[in-house]
TIFI-699324 format. One record per residue (C-alpha): x, y, z; residue in one letter. Coordinates in Angstrom, 3 decimals, m for minus. Layout:
N
> east,north,up,rest
> X,Y,Z,A;
...
This chain:
591
> east,north,up,rest
> 111.649,273.959,m6.112,M;
> 110.338,275.627,m2.980,Q;
> 106.707,275.037,m1.928,P;
> 104.290,277.938,m2.173,D;
> 103.422,279.862,0.970,F;
> 99.916,279.323,2.304,H;
> 97.540,282.273,2.118,H;
> 96.756,284.239,5.296,G;
> 98.977,283.718,8.285,L;
> 100.851,280.823,6.713,L;
> 102.199,283.198,4.050,S;
> 104.139,285.084,6.705,V;
> 107.645,283.890,7.499,V;
> 107.611,283.168,11.197,L;
> 111.054,284.600,12.012,A;
> 112.228,283.165,15.300,M;
> 114.608,284.577,17.920,A;
> 116.944,281.637,18.260,F;
> 118.325,281.629,21.802,L;
> 121.536,279.766,22.537,T;
> 121.798,280.196,26.276,A;
> 121.593,276.504,27.056,C;
> 123.742,274.831,24.349,G;
> 122.503,271.263,24.809,A;
> 123.922,268.598,22.524,D;
> 121.520,267.520,19.773,Q;
> 121.489,263.952,21.031,R;
> 120.185,264.182,24.540,R;
> 121.924,263.388,27.753,T;
> 120.314,262.386,31.004,G;
> 120.224,265.938,32.320,S;
> 116.870,267.419,33.241,A;
> 118.093,270.759,31.853,Q;
> 116.467,271.115,28.426,T;
> 117.791,273.467,25.759,A;
> 115.856,276.676,26.199,G;
> 114.371,275.824,29.585,S;
> 116.002,278.893,31.123,T;
> 115.790,282.319,29.447,P;
> 118.842,284.471,28.841,M;
> 118.356,286.428,32.067,N;
> 118.808,283.219,34.018,G;
> 115.352,283.173,35.621,N;
> 113.541,279.829,35.384,P;
> 110.280,279.779,33.449,V;
> 107.444,277.275,33.074,D;
> 107.746,275.244,29.902,W;
> 103.941,275.267,29.535,F;
> 101.544,277.997,30.691,I;
> 97.753,277.678,30.866,D;
> 96.292,280.600,28.915,R;
> 92.721,279.366,28.463,A;
> 90.969,281.972,30.598,Q;
> 92.884,285.009,29.398,E;
> 92.441,284.109,25.720,T;
> 88.687,283.546,25.918,G;
> 88.754,279.734,25.820,L;
> 86.393,279.446,28.771,R;
> 84.646,276.097,28.928,F;
> 83.874,273.365,31.462,T;
> 82.766,269.843,30.563,Y;
> 79.630,268.863,32.495,F;
> 79.286,265.112,32.998,N;
> 75.782,265.246,34.484,G;
> 76.629,263.359,37.676,M;
> 73.691,263.129,40.047,S;
> 74.923,260.556,42.545,G;
> 73.732,257.592,40.463,E;
> 77.260,256.751,39.192,F;
> 76.095,256.173,35.631,Y;
> 78.951,254.462,33.777,F;
> 79.465,257.048,30.956,P;
> 80.069,259.890,33.404,E;
> 83.766,259.037,33.831,M;
> 84.903,258.719,30.205,L;
> 84.134,261.850,28.142,P;
> 85.732,265.243,27.411,A;
> 87.268,265.044,23.926,G;
> 88.682,268.148,22.227,V;
> 89.783,269.033,18.682,A;
> 92.178,271.395,16.929,L;
> 91.160,272.272,13.363,L;
> 91.360,275.171,10.931,D;
> 87.654,275.256,10.077,Y;
> 87.798,278.682,8.369,D;
> 91.038,278.120,6.415,N;
> 92.698,281.266,7.756,D;
> 95.937,279.504,8.672,G;
> 95.479,279.083,12.428,D;
> 93.951,276.402,14.615,L;
> 90.467,276.734,16.046,D;
> 89.114,274.644,18.953,V;
> 86.068,272.397,19.257,Y;
> 85.027,270.940,22.625,V;
> 82.345,268.302,23.217,V;
> 79.783,268.706,26.006,Q;
> 77.711,266.410,28.220,G;
> 74.129,266.306,29.449,Q;
> 72.092,264.882,32.319,M;
> 71.715,261.106,32.199,L;
> 68.662,259.245,33.418,G;
> 65.018,259.569,32.500,E;
> 63.464,262.617,34.139,G;
> 66.762,263.852,35.602,K;
> 67.075,267.644,35.639,T;
> 69.959,270.063,36.126,L;
> 68.725,270.821,39.625,S;
> 69.637,267.235,40.585,Q;
> 73.218,267.501,39.349,A;
> 75.885,267.085,42.028,T;
> 78.063,269.671,40.268,I;
> 76.281,272.451,38.430,Q;
> 77.298,273.323,34.843,P;
> 79.416,276.440,34.416,A;
> 77.522,277.669,31.347,S;
> 74.271,277.114,29.507,L;
> 72.982,275.914,27.143,P;
> 74.735,272.536,27.297,L;
> 76.100,271.835,23.817,K;
> 79.385,271.228,22.041,G;
> 81.170,274.490,21.276,R;
> 83.358,275.884,18.505,L;
> 85.905,278.613,19.288,Y;
> 87.448,280.618,16.442,R;
> 91.123,281.500,16.781,N;
> 91.561,285.248,16.132,D;
> 95.358,285.132,16.247,L;
> 97.104,288.381,15.277,R;
> 100.817,288.869,14.690,V;
> 101.711,292.392,15.772,L;
> 104.413,294.517,14.055,P;
> 106.931,293.701,16.780,D;
> 106.371,289.962,16.238,G;
> 104.234,289.493,19.356,T;
> 101.387,287.037,18.940,R;
> 98.033,288.243,20.253,A;
> 95.967,285.105,20.866,L;
> 92.221,285.252,21.420,H;
> 89.304,282.852,20.954,F;
> 85.717,283.773,20.077,T;
> 82.762,281.436,20.691,D;
> 81.171,281.042,17.228,V;
> 78.969,278.047,18.024,T;
> 75.676,279.755,17.204,E;
> 76.643,281.329,13.860,P;
> 78.442,278.103,12.844,S;
> 75.175,276.143,12.884,G;
> 76.682,273.301,14.929,I;
> 73.894,271.951,17.123,D;
> 75.372,269.181,19.274,A;
> 73.013,268.396,22.141,H;
> 73.817,264.699,22.683,A;
> 75.904,263.336,25.554,Y;
> 79.250,264.042,23.894,G;
> 82.285,261.785,24.184,M;
> 84.767,262.646,21.444,G;
> 85.483,264.228,18.078,V;
> 87.271,263.355,14.831,A;
> 88.205,265.763,12.035,T;
> 88.781,265.318,8.309,G;
> 87.630,266.624,4.933,D;
> 85.382,263.736,3.907,F;
> 83.999,265.380,0.721,N;
> 87.276,266.783,m0.639,N;
> 86.106,270.397,m0.839,D;
> 89.122,271.748,1.030,G;
> 87.225,272.423,4.285,C;
> 87.583,270.217,7.372,V;
> 84.461,268.473,8.694,D;
> 83.517,267.283,12.207,L;
> 82.445,263.819,13.346,Y;
> 81.132,263.679,16.908,L;
> 80.943,260.494,18.986,T;
> 78.221,260.276,21.612,N;
> 76.327,258.143,24.053,V;
> 73.453,257.884,21.612,G;
> 73.595,258.766,17.927,Q;
> 76.832,260.026,16.409,N;
> 76.785,263.191,14.317,Q;
> 78.587,264.317,11.159,L;
> 78.748,268.056,10.476,F;
> 79.758,269.047,6.929,R;
> 81.757,272.254,6.652,N;
> 80.089,274.568,4.111,N;
> 83.330,276.529,3.549,C;
> 81.642,279.774,4.605,D;
> 82.010,279.537,8.378,G;
> 78.918,277.363,8.805,T;
> 78.231,273.632,9.121,F;
> 75.327,271.401,8.095,T;
> 74.267,268.295,10.029,D;
> 74.467,265.455,7.476,V;
> 74.450,262.636,10.016,S;
> 71.436,260.763,8.626,V;
> 72.018,261.227,4.899,Q;
> 75.710,260.328,5.239,S;
> 74.924,256.892,6.654,G;
> 77.555,257.272,9.404,A;
> 75.100,258.017,12.221,N;
> 75.901,254.985,14.374,F;
> 73.789,254.847,17.530,S;
> 75.150,253.326,20.734,G;
> 78.239,254.406,22.661,W;
> 81.240,255.519,20.628,S;
> 84.383,257.130,22.038,V;
> 87.195,257.596,19.495,S;
> 87.010,257.756,15.710,A;
> 89.479,258.347,12.886,A;
> 89.316,259.464,9.261,F;
> 91.633,257.340,7.100,V;
> 91.973,256.609,3.374,D;
> 92.363,252.865,3.765,Y;
> 91.714,251.962,0.090,D;
> 93.962,254.684,m1.432,R;
> 91.205,256.130,m3.617,D;
> 91.851,259.700,m2.465,G;
> 88.743,259.919,m0.236,W;
> 88.725,259.674,3.550,L;
> 86.952,256.690,5.058,D;
> 85.903,256.501,8.713,L;
> 86.713,254.089,11.556,Y;
> 84.496,254.368,14.653,V;
> 85.635,252.805,17.921,G;
> 82.721,251.689,20.106,N;
> 82.751,250.921,23.805,Y;
> 80.140,248.727,25.548,V;
> 76.463,247.904,25.328,Q;
> 75.035,250.185,27.959,W;
> 71.584,251.531,28.722,D;
> 70.674,253.891,31.525,V;
> 67.817,251.624,32.563,N;
> 70.176,248.644,32.906,A;
> 73.023,250.474,34.635,D;
> 74.833,248.205,37.121,Q;
> 75.658,249.075,40.747,K;
> 79.346,248.773,41.657,C;
> 81.701,249.663,44.503,T;
> 85.270,250.929,44.339,G;
> 88.450,250.546,46.361,L;
> 86.992,252.664,49.134,T;
> 84.133,250.195,49.608,G;
> 81.673,252.893,48.677,R;
> 79.452,253.094,45.645,R;
> 81.593,253.962,42.616,D;
> 81.766,253.639,38.841,Y;
> 81.820,250.185,37.236,C;
> 84.520,248.721,35.009,T;
> 83.851,247.654,31.401,P;
> 84.012,243.997,32.443,A;
> 80.469,244.399,33.780,V;
> 79.125,245.009,30.266,Y;
> 79.386,243.347,26.860,R;
> 81.679,245.135,24.372,P;
> 80.138,246.704,21.287,R;
> 81.601,246.139,17.824,G;
> 83.514,248.887,16.033,D;
> 82.456,250.163,12.607,R;
> 84.345,250.843,9.359,L;
> 82.648,253.123,6.838,Y;
> 83.864,253.334,3.222,R;
> 83.521,256.721,1.549,N;
> 81.232,256.534,m1.509,N;
> 82.673,259.798,m2.900,R;
> 79.219,261.383,m3.049,N;
> 78.756,262.595,0.521,G;
> 77.688,259.185,1.854,T;
> 79.342,256.194,3.509,F;
> 78.751,252.440,3.370,T;
> 79.214,250.267,6.452,D;
> 81.743,247.637,5.305,V;
> 82.513,246.226,8.757,T;
> 81.196,242.752,7.988,A;
> 83.365,242.286,4.896,T;
> 86.421,244.387,5.754,A;
> 86.980,243.426,9.405,L;
> 86.202,239.724,9.383,K;
> 86.766,237.678,12.501,G;
> 88.399,240.290,14.653,G;
> 87.693,240.836,18.336,P;
> 86.008,244.118,19.180,F;
> 85.949,246.455,22.122,G;
> 85.644,247.958,24.487,P;
> 87.455,250.500,22.261,A;
> 88.757,253.741,23.752,L;
> 91.639,254.870,21.510,G;
> 92.152,254.673,17.734,V;
> 95.213,255.567,15.659,V;
> 95.967,254.973,11.969,T;
> 99.424,254.555,10.412,A;
> 101.354,252.323,8.015,D;
> 102.787,250.001,10.630,F;
> 104.371,247.443,8.285,N;
> 105.761,249.986,5.776,N;
> 103.937,248.580,2.755,D;
> 102.414,251.916,1.724,G;
> 98.874,251.136,2.967,W;
> 97.251,252.530,6.090,M;
> 96.615,250.198,9.035,D;
> 94.497,250.730,12.172,I;
> 95.404,250.162,15.818,Y;
> 92.688,250.074,18.482,V;
> 93.312,250.427,22.217,A;
> 90.742,248.321,24.083,N;
> 89.825,248.683,27.740,D;
> 90.593,245.445,29.590,G;
> 90.753,243.266,26.473,R;
> 93.479,242.609,23.931,E;
> 94.272,245.509,21.625,N;
> 93.691,245.076,17.901,V;
> 96.094,245.765,15.032,L;
> 94.201,245.768,11.744,W;
> 96.797,245.219,8.988,I;
> 95.583,246.368,5.567,N;
> 95.459,243.500,3.079,Q;
> 95.380,245.952,0.132,R;
> 92.159,244.425,m1.208,D;
> 89.593,246.286,0.875,G;
> 89.975,243.981,3.880,T;
> 92.012,243.917,7.091,F;
> 93.511,241.119,9.176,K;
> 93.896,241.387,12.930,N;
> 97.586,240.851,13.690,M;
> 97.454,242.173,17.242,G;
> 98.618,239.057,19.093,L;
> 101.070,237.944,16.422,L;
> 102.572,241.430,16.218,S;
> 103.250,241.626,19.960,G;
> 101.173,244.787,20.420,A;
> 97.948,243.292,21.778,A;
> 98.871,242.642,25.409,V;
> 101.529,243.548,27.952,G;
> 104.866,241.799,28.450,A;
> 103.166,239.464,30.923,D;
> 100.750,238.277,28.231,G;
> 97.732,239.889,29.859,K;
> 95.400,242.523,28.361,P;
> 95.541,245.966,29.923,K;
> 93.112,248.817,30.465,G;
> 94.323,250.693,27.379,S;
> 92.789,254.138,26.908,M;
> 94.880,256.715,25.039,G;
> 97.130,255.795,22.110,V;
> 99.491,257.337,19.585,D;
> 101.931,256.232,16.900,A;
> 105.224,257.930,16.100,G;
> 108.861,257.248,15.288,D;
> 110.499,257.594,18.704,L;
> 113.940,256.349,17.626,D;
> 114.166,257.967,14.158,N;
> 114.542,254.610,12.412,D;
> 111.730,255.066,9.883,G;
> 108.877,253.058,11.396,D;
> 105.879,253.828,13.612,E;
> 106.143,252.909,17.292,D;
> 103.139,252.707,19.644,L;
> 102.388,254.152,23.059,F;
> 99.277,253.433,25.132,T;
> 98.133,254.859,28.459,T;
> 96.912,252.485,31.156,Q;
> 95.591,252.030,34.687,L;
> 97.618,252.906,37.826,P;
> 98.696,249.349,38.668,A;
> 99.701,248.578,35.079,E;
> 101.893,251.444,33.919,G;
> 101.844,252.829,30.383,N;
> 102.993,250.683,27.483,N;
> 105.645,251.258,24.817,L;
> 105.665,248.950,21.793,Y;
> 108.745,249.527,19.611,V;
> 108.342,248.596,15.944,N;
> 111.020,246.228,14.676,L;
> 110.490,247.453,11.119,G;
> 107.766,245.325,9.559,S;
> 104.836,245.588,11.929,G;
> 106.287,243.359,14.642,L;
> 106.672,245.008,18.041,F;
> 108.742,244.570,21.190,E;
> 107.355,245.668,24.555,D;
> 109.983,248.009,25.979,L;
> 107.781,249.625,28.598,S;
> 110.145,248.680,31.420,A;
> 113.442,249.208,29.591,A;
> 112.424,252.693,28.424,S;
> 111.306,253.723,31.906,G;
> 107.856,254.734,30.649,L;
> 106.074,251.868,32.386,G;
> 107.518,252.326,35.900,P;
> 107.352,256.138,35.771,M;
> 103.603,256.100,35.014,S;
> 102.504,253.699,37.749,R;
> 100.013,255.262,40.096,G;
> 98.369,257.290,37.318,Y;
> 95.307,256.654,35.142,T;
> 96.323,257.753,31.653,G;
> 94.027,259.048,28.925,F;
> 94.948,261.624,26.238,G;
> 98.508,261.320,24.934,T;
> 100.748,262.001,21.941,A;
> 104.246,261.732,20.585,W;
> 105.401,265.336,20.174,F;
> 108.789,267.044,20.216,D;
> 108.019,269.661,22.863,F;
> 111.524,271.174,22.815,D;
> 112.186,270.747,19.065,N;
> 115.457,268.887,19.461,D;
> 114.516,266.229,16.899,G;
> 113.381,263.480,19.295,W;
> 109.734,262.734,20.000,L;
> 108.685,263.156,23.627,D;
> 105.439,262.130,25.351,L;
> 102.682,263.818,27.322,L;
> 100.021,261.853,29.186,A;
> 97.031,263.554,30.814,V;
> 95.519,261.659,33.711,N;
> 92.448,261.284,35.882,G;
> 91.259,258.402,38.063,A;
> 88.197,256.291,37.328,I;
> 87.800,255.123,40.924,E;
> 87.680,257.452,43.911,A;
> 91.150,258.006,45.400,I;
> 91.058,256.858,49.035,R;
> 93.468,259.474,50.316,E;
> 91.238,262.261,49.031,R;
> 88.701,261.613,51.786,G;
> 85.273,263.156,51.398,D;
> 85.996,265.343,48.382,E;
> 82.981,265.774,46.132,L;
> 84.869,264.543,43.050,F;
> 88.040,262.738,44.279,P;
> 89.434,261.652,40.895,Y;
> 91.960,264.357,39.966,G;
> 95.547,263.473,39.001,E;
> 98.567,265.350,37.666,R;
> 99.760,265.289,34.074,K;
> 103.033,263.595,33.112,L;
> 105.696,264.838,30.669,L;
> 108.384,262.401,29.496,F;
> 111.511,263.574,27.684,R;
> 113.120,261.352,25.057,N;
> 116.815,260.928,25.818,L;
> 117.578,259.676,22.303,G;
> 118.946,256.353,23.560,N;
> 115.746,254.381,24.008,G;
> 115.069,255.778,27.454,R;
> 112.912,258.595,28.802,F;
> 113.007,260.769,31.896,E;
> 110.137,262.266,33.843,N;
> 110.453,266.060,33.547,V;
> 107.000,266.876,34.897,T;
> 108.374,268.997,37.748,R;
> 109.978,271.357,35.215,D;
> 106.965,271.571,32.928,A;
> 105.094,274.254,34.855,G;
> 102.576,274.908,37.610,A;
> 99.685,273.671,35.482,V;
> 101.214,270.178,35.614,F;
> 100.766,270.120,39.372,Q;
> 97.006,270.690,39.232,L;
> 94.753,267.743,40.084,L;
> 92.434,267.581,37.081,D;
> 90.236,264.732,35.870,V;
> 91.758,264.949,32.399,S;
> 90.584,262.958,29.404,R;
> 90.947,264.354,25.888,G;
> 94.109,266.095,24.672,A;
> 94.668,267.722,21.276,A;
> 98.142,268.703,20.054,F;
> 99.111,271.439,17.584,G;
> 100.849,274.779,17.012,D;
> 98.050,277.101,18.129,I;
> 99.966,280.377,17.779,D;
> 102.030,279.343,14.714,N;
> 105.312,280.064,16.473,D;
> 106.928,276.739,15.667,G;
> 106.235,274.577,18.711,D;
> 103.462,272.236,19.808,I;
> 100.809,273.448,22.253,D;
> 98.111,271.315,23.903,V;
> 94.399,271.683,24.648,V;
> 93.192,269.399,27.465,V;
> 89.576,268.505,28.210,G;
> 88.679,267.881,31.863,N;
> 85.573,266.409,33.460,I;
> 83.837,268.964,35.704,N;
> 86.783,271.296,35.314,G;
> 87.955,274.041,32.967,P;
> 89.565,273.251,29.630,V;
> 93.324,273.866,29.739,R;
> 95.283,275.642,27.012,L;
> 98.920,274.637,27.529,L;
> 101.039,277.101,25.560,M;
> 104.585,275.940,24.844,N;
> 107.246,278.494,25.838,T;
> 110.495,276.713,24.931,I;
> 110.094,274.698,21.728,G;
> 110.582,277.624,19.348,S;
> 114.027,278.319,20.833,R;
> 115.344,275.531,18.624,N;
> 115.083,275.414,14.827,H;
> 112.034,273.815,13.271,W;
> 110.152,273.132,10.059,L;
> 106.356,273.353,9.706,G;
> 104.577,271.633,6.808,M;
> 101.009,271.592,5.552,K;
> 100.558,268.699,3.095,L;
> 97.735,269.063,0.567,V;
> 96.445,266.922,m2.278,G;
> 96.836,267.410,m6.006,A;
> 93.124,267.809,m6.782,R;
> 92.062,269.445,m3.551,T;
> 93.453,271.567,m0.732,R;
> 92.561,268.744,1.657,R;
> 95.072,267.802,4.351,D;
> 96.643,264.544,3.226,M;
> 96.174,262.508,6.377,L;
> 98.504,259.532,6.420,G;
> 101.279,261.170,4.366,A;
> 104.764,260.443,5.722,R;
> 107.522,263.035,5.672,V;
> 111.207,262.150,5.466,E;
> 113.458,265.039,6.528,I;
> 116.971,264.348,5.234,I;
> 119.968,266.221,6.625,R;
> 123.720,266.010,6.102,N;
> 124.233,266.223,9.854,H;
> 121.968,264.448,12.302,G;
> 119.531,261.571,11.813,P;
> 116.853,261.535,9.140,T;
> 113.538,262.413,10.767,L;
> 110.241,260.697,9.952,W;
> 106.928,262.390,10.756,R;
> 103.310,261.658,9.784,R;
> 100.357,263.892,8.921,A;
> 97.534,262.801,11.196,R;
> 94.577,264.144,13.115,S;
> 93.794,260.943,15.072,D;
> 95.334,259.284,18.120,G;
> 95.309,260.560,21.720,S;
> 91.909,259.892,23.349,Y;
> 88.554,260.941,21.866,A;
> 90.323,263.945,20.327,S;
> 91.638,265.375,17.049,A;
> 95.078,266.904,16.454,N;
> 96.601,269.503,14.145,D;
> 96.887,267.710,10.757,P;
> 100.009,269.658,9.845,R;
> 103.507,268.305,10.437,V;
> 105.968,270.132,12.684,L;
> 109.503,268.790,13.038,A;
> 112.110,270.037,15.496,G;
> 115.623,270.422,14.065,L;
> 117.587,271.207,17.219,G;
> 120.518,273.621,16.899,K;
> 121.124,272.856,13.236,S;
> 120.418,275.682,10.778,S;
> 120.928,273.365,7.804,E;
> 118.250,273.550,5.078,T;
> 117.092,269.943,4.683,P;
> 115.665,267.911,1.839,T;
> 112.016,267.045,2.440,V;
> 110.700,263.857,0.862,R;
> 106.939,263.286,1.063,V;
> 105.449,259.799,0.768,H;
> 101.856,260.504,m0.279,W;
> 99.002,258.214,0.857,P;
> 98.281,257.214,m2.745,G;
> 101.778,255.787,m3.172,G;
> 103.647,258.616,m4.907,G;
> 106.914,260.068,m3.595,V;
> 108.187,263.609,m4.186,E;
> 110.926,265.737,m2.719,E;
> 111.816,269.368,m2.168,W;
> 115.471,270.337,m1.690,R;
> 117.114,273.039,0.431,A;
> 113.851,273.842,2.205,V;
> 113.876,277.018,4.275,A;
> 113.395,276.459,7.998,I;
> 111.785,278.268,10.954,D;
> 108.563,278.846,9.050,R;
> 105.303,277.194,8.045,W;
> 105.128,276.115,4.398,M;
> 102.761,274.269,2.075,V;
> 103.767,271.190,0.095,F;
> 101.295,270.344,m2.658,K;
> 101.143,266.944,m4.283,E;
> 102.406,267.117,m7.858,G;
> 104.668,270.134,m7.345,E;
> 107.747,268.351,m6.032,G;
> 110.514,266.539,m7.896,K;
> 111.059,262.835,m8.300,A;
> 113.522,261.637,m5.654,P;
C-alpha cells in the first residue's frame, strides 16, 4: 500500500533530472570528487550557494554589544525551519537580541542593528514550482500578521505541535522569561507562555520537544546555562590580554527543566521527580533519540566545560544519568570539554544512534560511536573529525547526507568566543569559517570545505544552524544564524543529482509530525538505512521534522518500515522514490 500524497506542494511528484556525469561508487572512496560535484558541461560549481538576500530572507542578529562584554552577547542566534502554515514547504523563524544593561540605549551599541524594531521574525516561504520545473523561492516577513511578539533577548527556538492540533508551535529560549507561542492554524499565533506553565525565567539556550512517556503528547526539555545577572556580570580578559568575554566557569550552572504535557494545553514541571540526582549545566545543546534501542526516547545534553549528560529513559516516568558509564560524557582523555552543538544519527548504517558534539579550538570536535546498546566509543581521532576541527569553535551542527549517497555527512558552523589575536584591531574579531566533512563509509571522514562553495570561506560568527529541504527538491539545505552578521541561506546544488526518498511521518489521531519515529529503509542492494524524525539537535535551533534519505545511484524502490514512538511498527513496500510522500500511522502493513 502506497502512502497518500500530502496536500499542496507535497502532492506534486518532484521529478528529478538524474545526472550521471560523475559515476561515483555508492560506498565512498577517499576522493574529494563527489558524485554530482561537477555539472555535465564540466564547469565546477559551488555545492552550496547563499541565496538569503535574493530570496528576501534579510535579517541580522543584533547582540547589543556596547563595550561592556556582557556574557550573553557571544552565545545567541538560533534559527528554525518549520511549516507553520501547512502548505508543504518550510518557513523560517529567527530569534533576535536586545540591548543589555540597565539604561543602555541603541545609541550606545558598538554595532548598530540592521533593522528595527528588534524582535524575533517569522518568514513565510512562498515557494512556487514553475511549469518547466524551476523552483522560484521567495520569503515574506509575516511577523506582524502572525501575532508573534518576541521582544526578549533571544537565544534559541524549539518547534513541535504540543497540543496535537496538526499545527506546529514555537518555544523560544531567552535571557529572561521563555515564551511559548501556540499556532492557531490560521496563520497566527497566541502567546500562551504563562498559562502553559513552561515560562521558565533565567537563561535558557536549547530546548527539545519529546514524547518521553509514550502517551502521544509532546513533552518539553529545556536546557539552561548559568546563573547570570547583568548587575553581577564579571570582568574577564582573553588571550590577547585585553578585556574579553568570560567563560562559564566564572558562574554557577543553572539546572535544566523537564515539563510533562498535561494534554490540556499546560505542562507540569517534573524535574525533581524525573531527573533525580543528575548533574546540570551549563547546557548548550540538546538532542533526543532512543540511544539504547529499547523503544523509549532518551535525552543527551551537551554541557559547556562540564561532563555531558545522557538521560536514559527508565520507562516509568524517570530518567537515569548514564553519561559517564556510557562513555559519552567526557573526551578520550577523561576530561570534560566545552561542548556546544550536538546531533545524533546513524553514521555507519548499523541501526543505532551515534553522537557528534562541537567543541573549542584546542579540543577538536567529538565523535561518540554507539556500540549498539547505549554504550559509546570515542572515535574522534580515528575518524579524523577531532584533528580536522582543531582551531575552530564549533556551534550549530547536524548529521545530514548532503550528496544523497546514503552516508550521513557533517556540517559544523563556527565562530570564536575569544578575540582572535591575528585579527588585530577589528571591531568584532571572532569570525571563523564553516566546516563540511564527508563520510567515506569506512568510519573515516574527509574535510571537503574547500569544495563546498565561496560562502564557506566567509568569516562569520556563526551559532545556530537549521537543516531541511527548503525548496522540496530532494536535498538538505541549511539556514545559519550569525551574530552581528546576515543570516545565511545555504542552498544545496548537488544532493538531488542522486536518488532520494522524502517522508513526512504523521500520527494516527492527528496530522502532527511524529518526532522520534525511526525509519528503516530496506533495499535488496546496499545497506539498510536508518533515519529519525526530529526537530531538535544542532545548537539553539530547530530542524525540518521530515525525513529525507539519500539512495545514491540505485533506482530500486525500497521497503520502508516505520518504528512509531508509541511502539508500533508498520511497513510500506515498493515505495516510489525521488518524491516527498506522507506515511500515516495505522495505514501501513504489519512487517
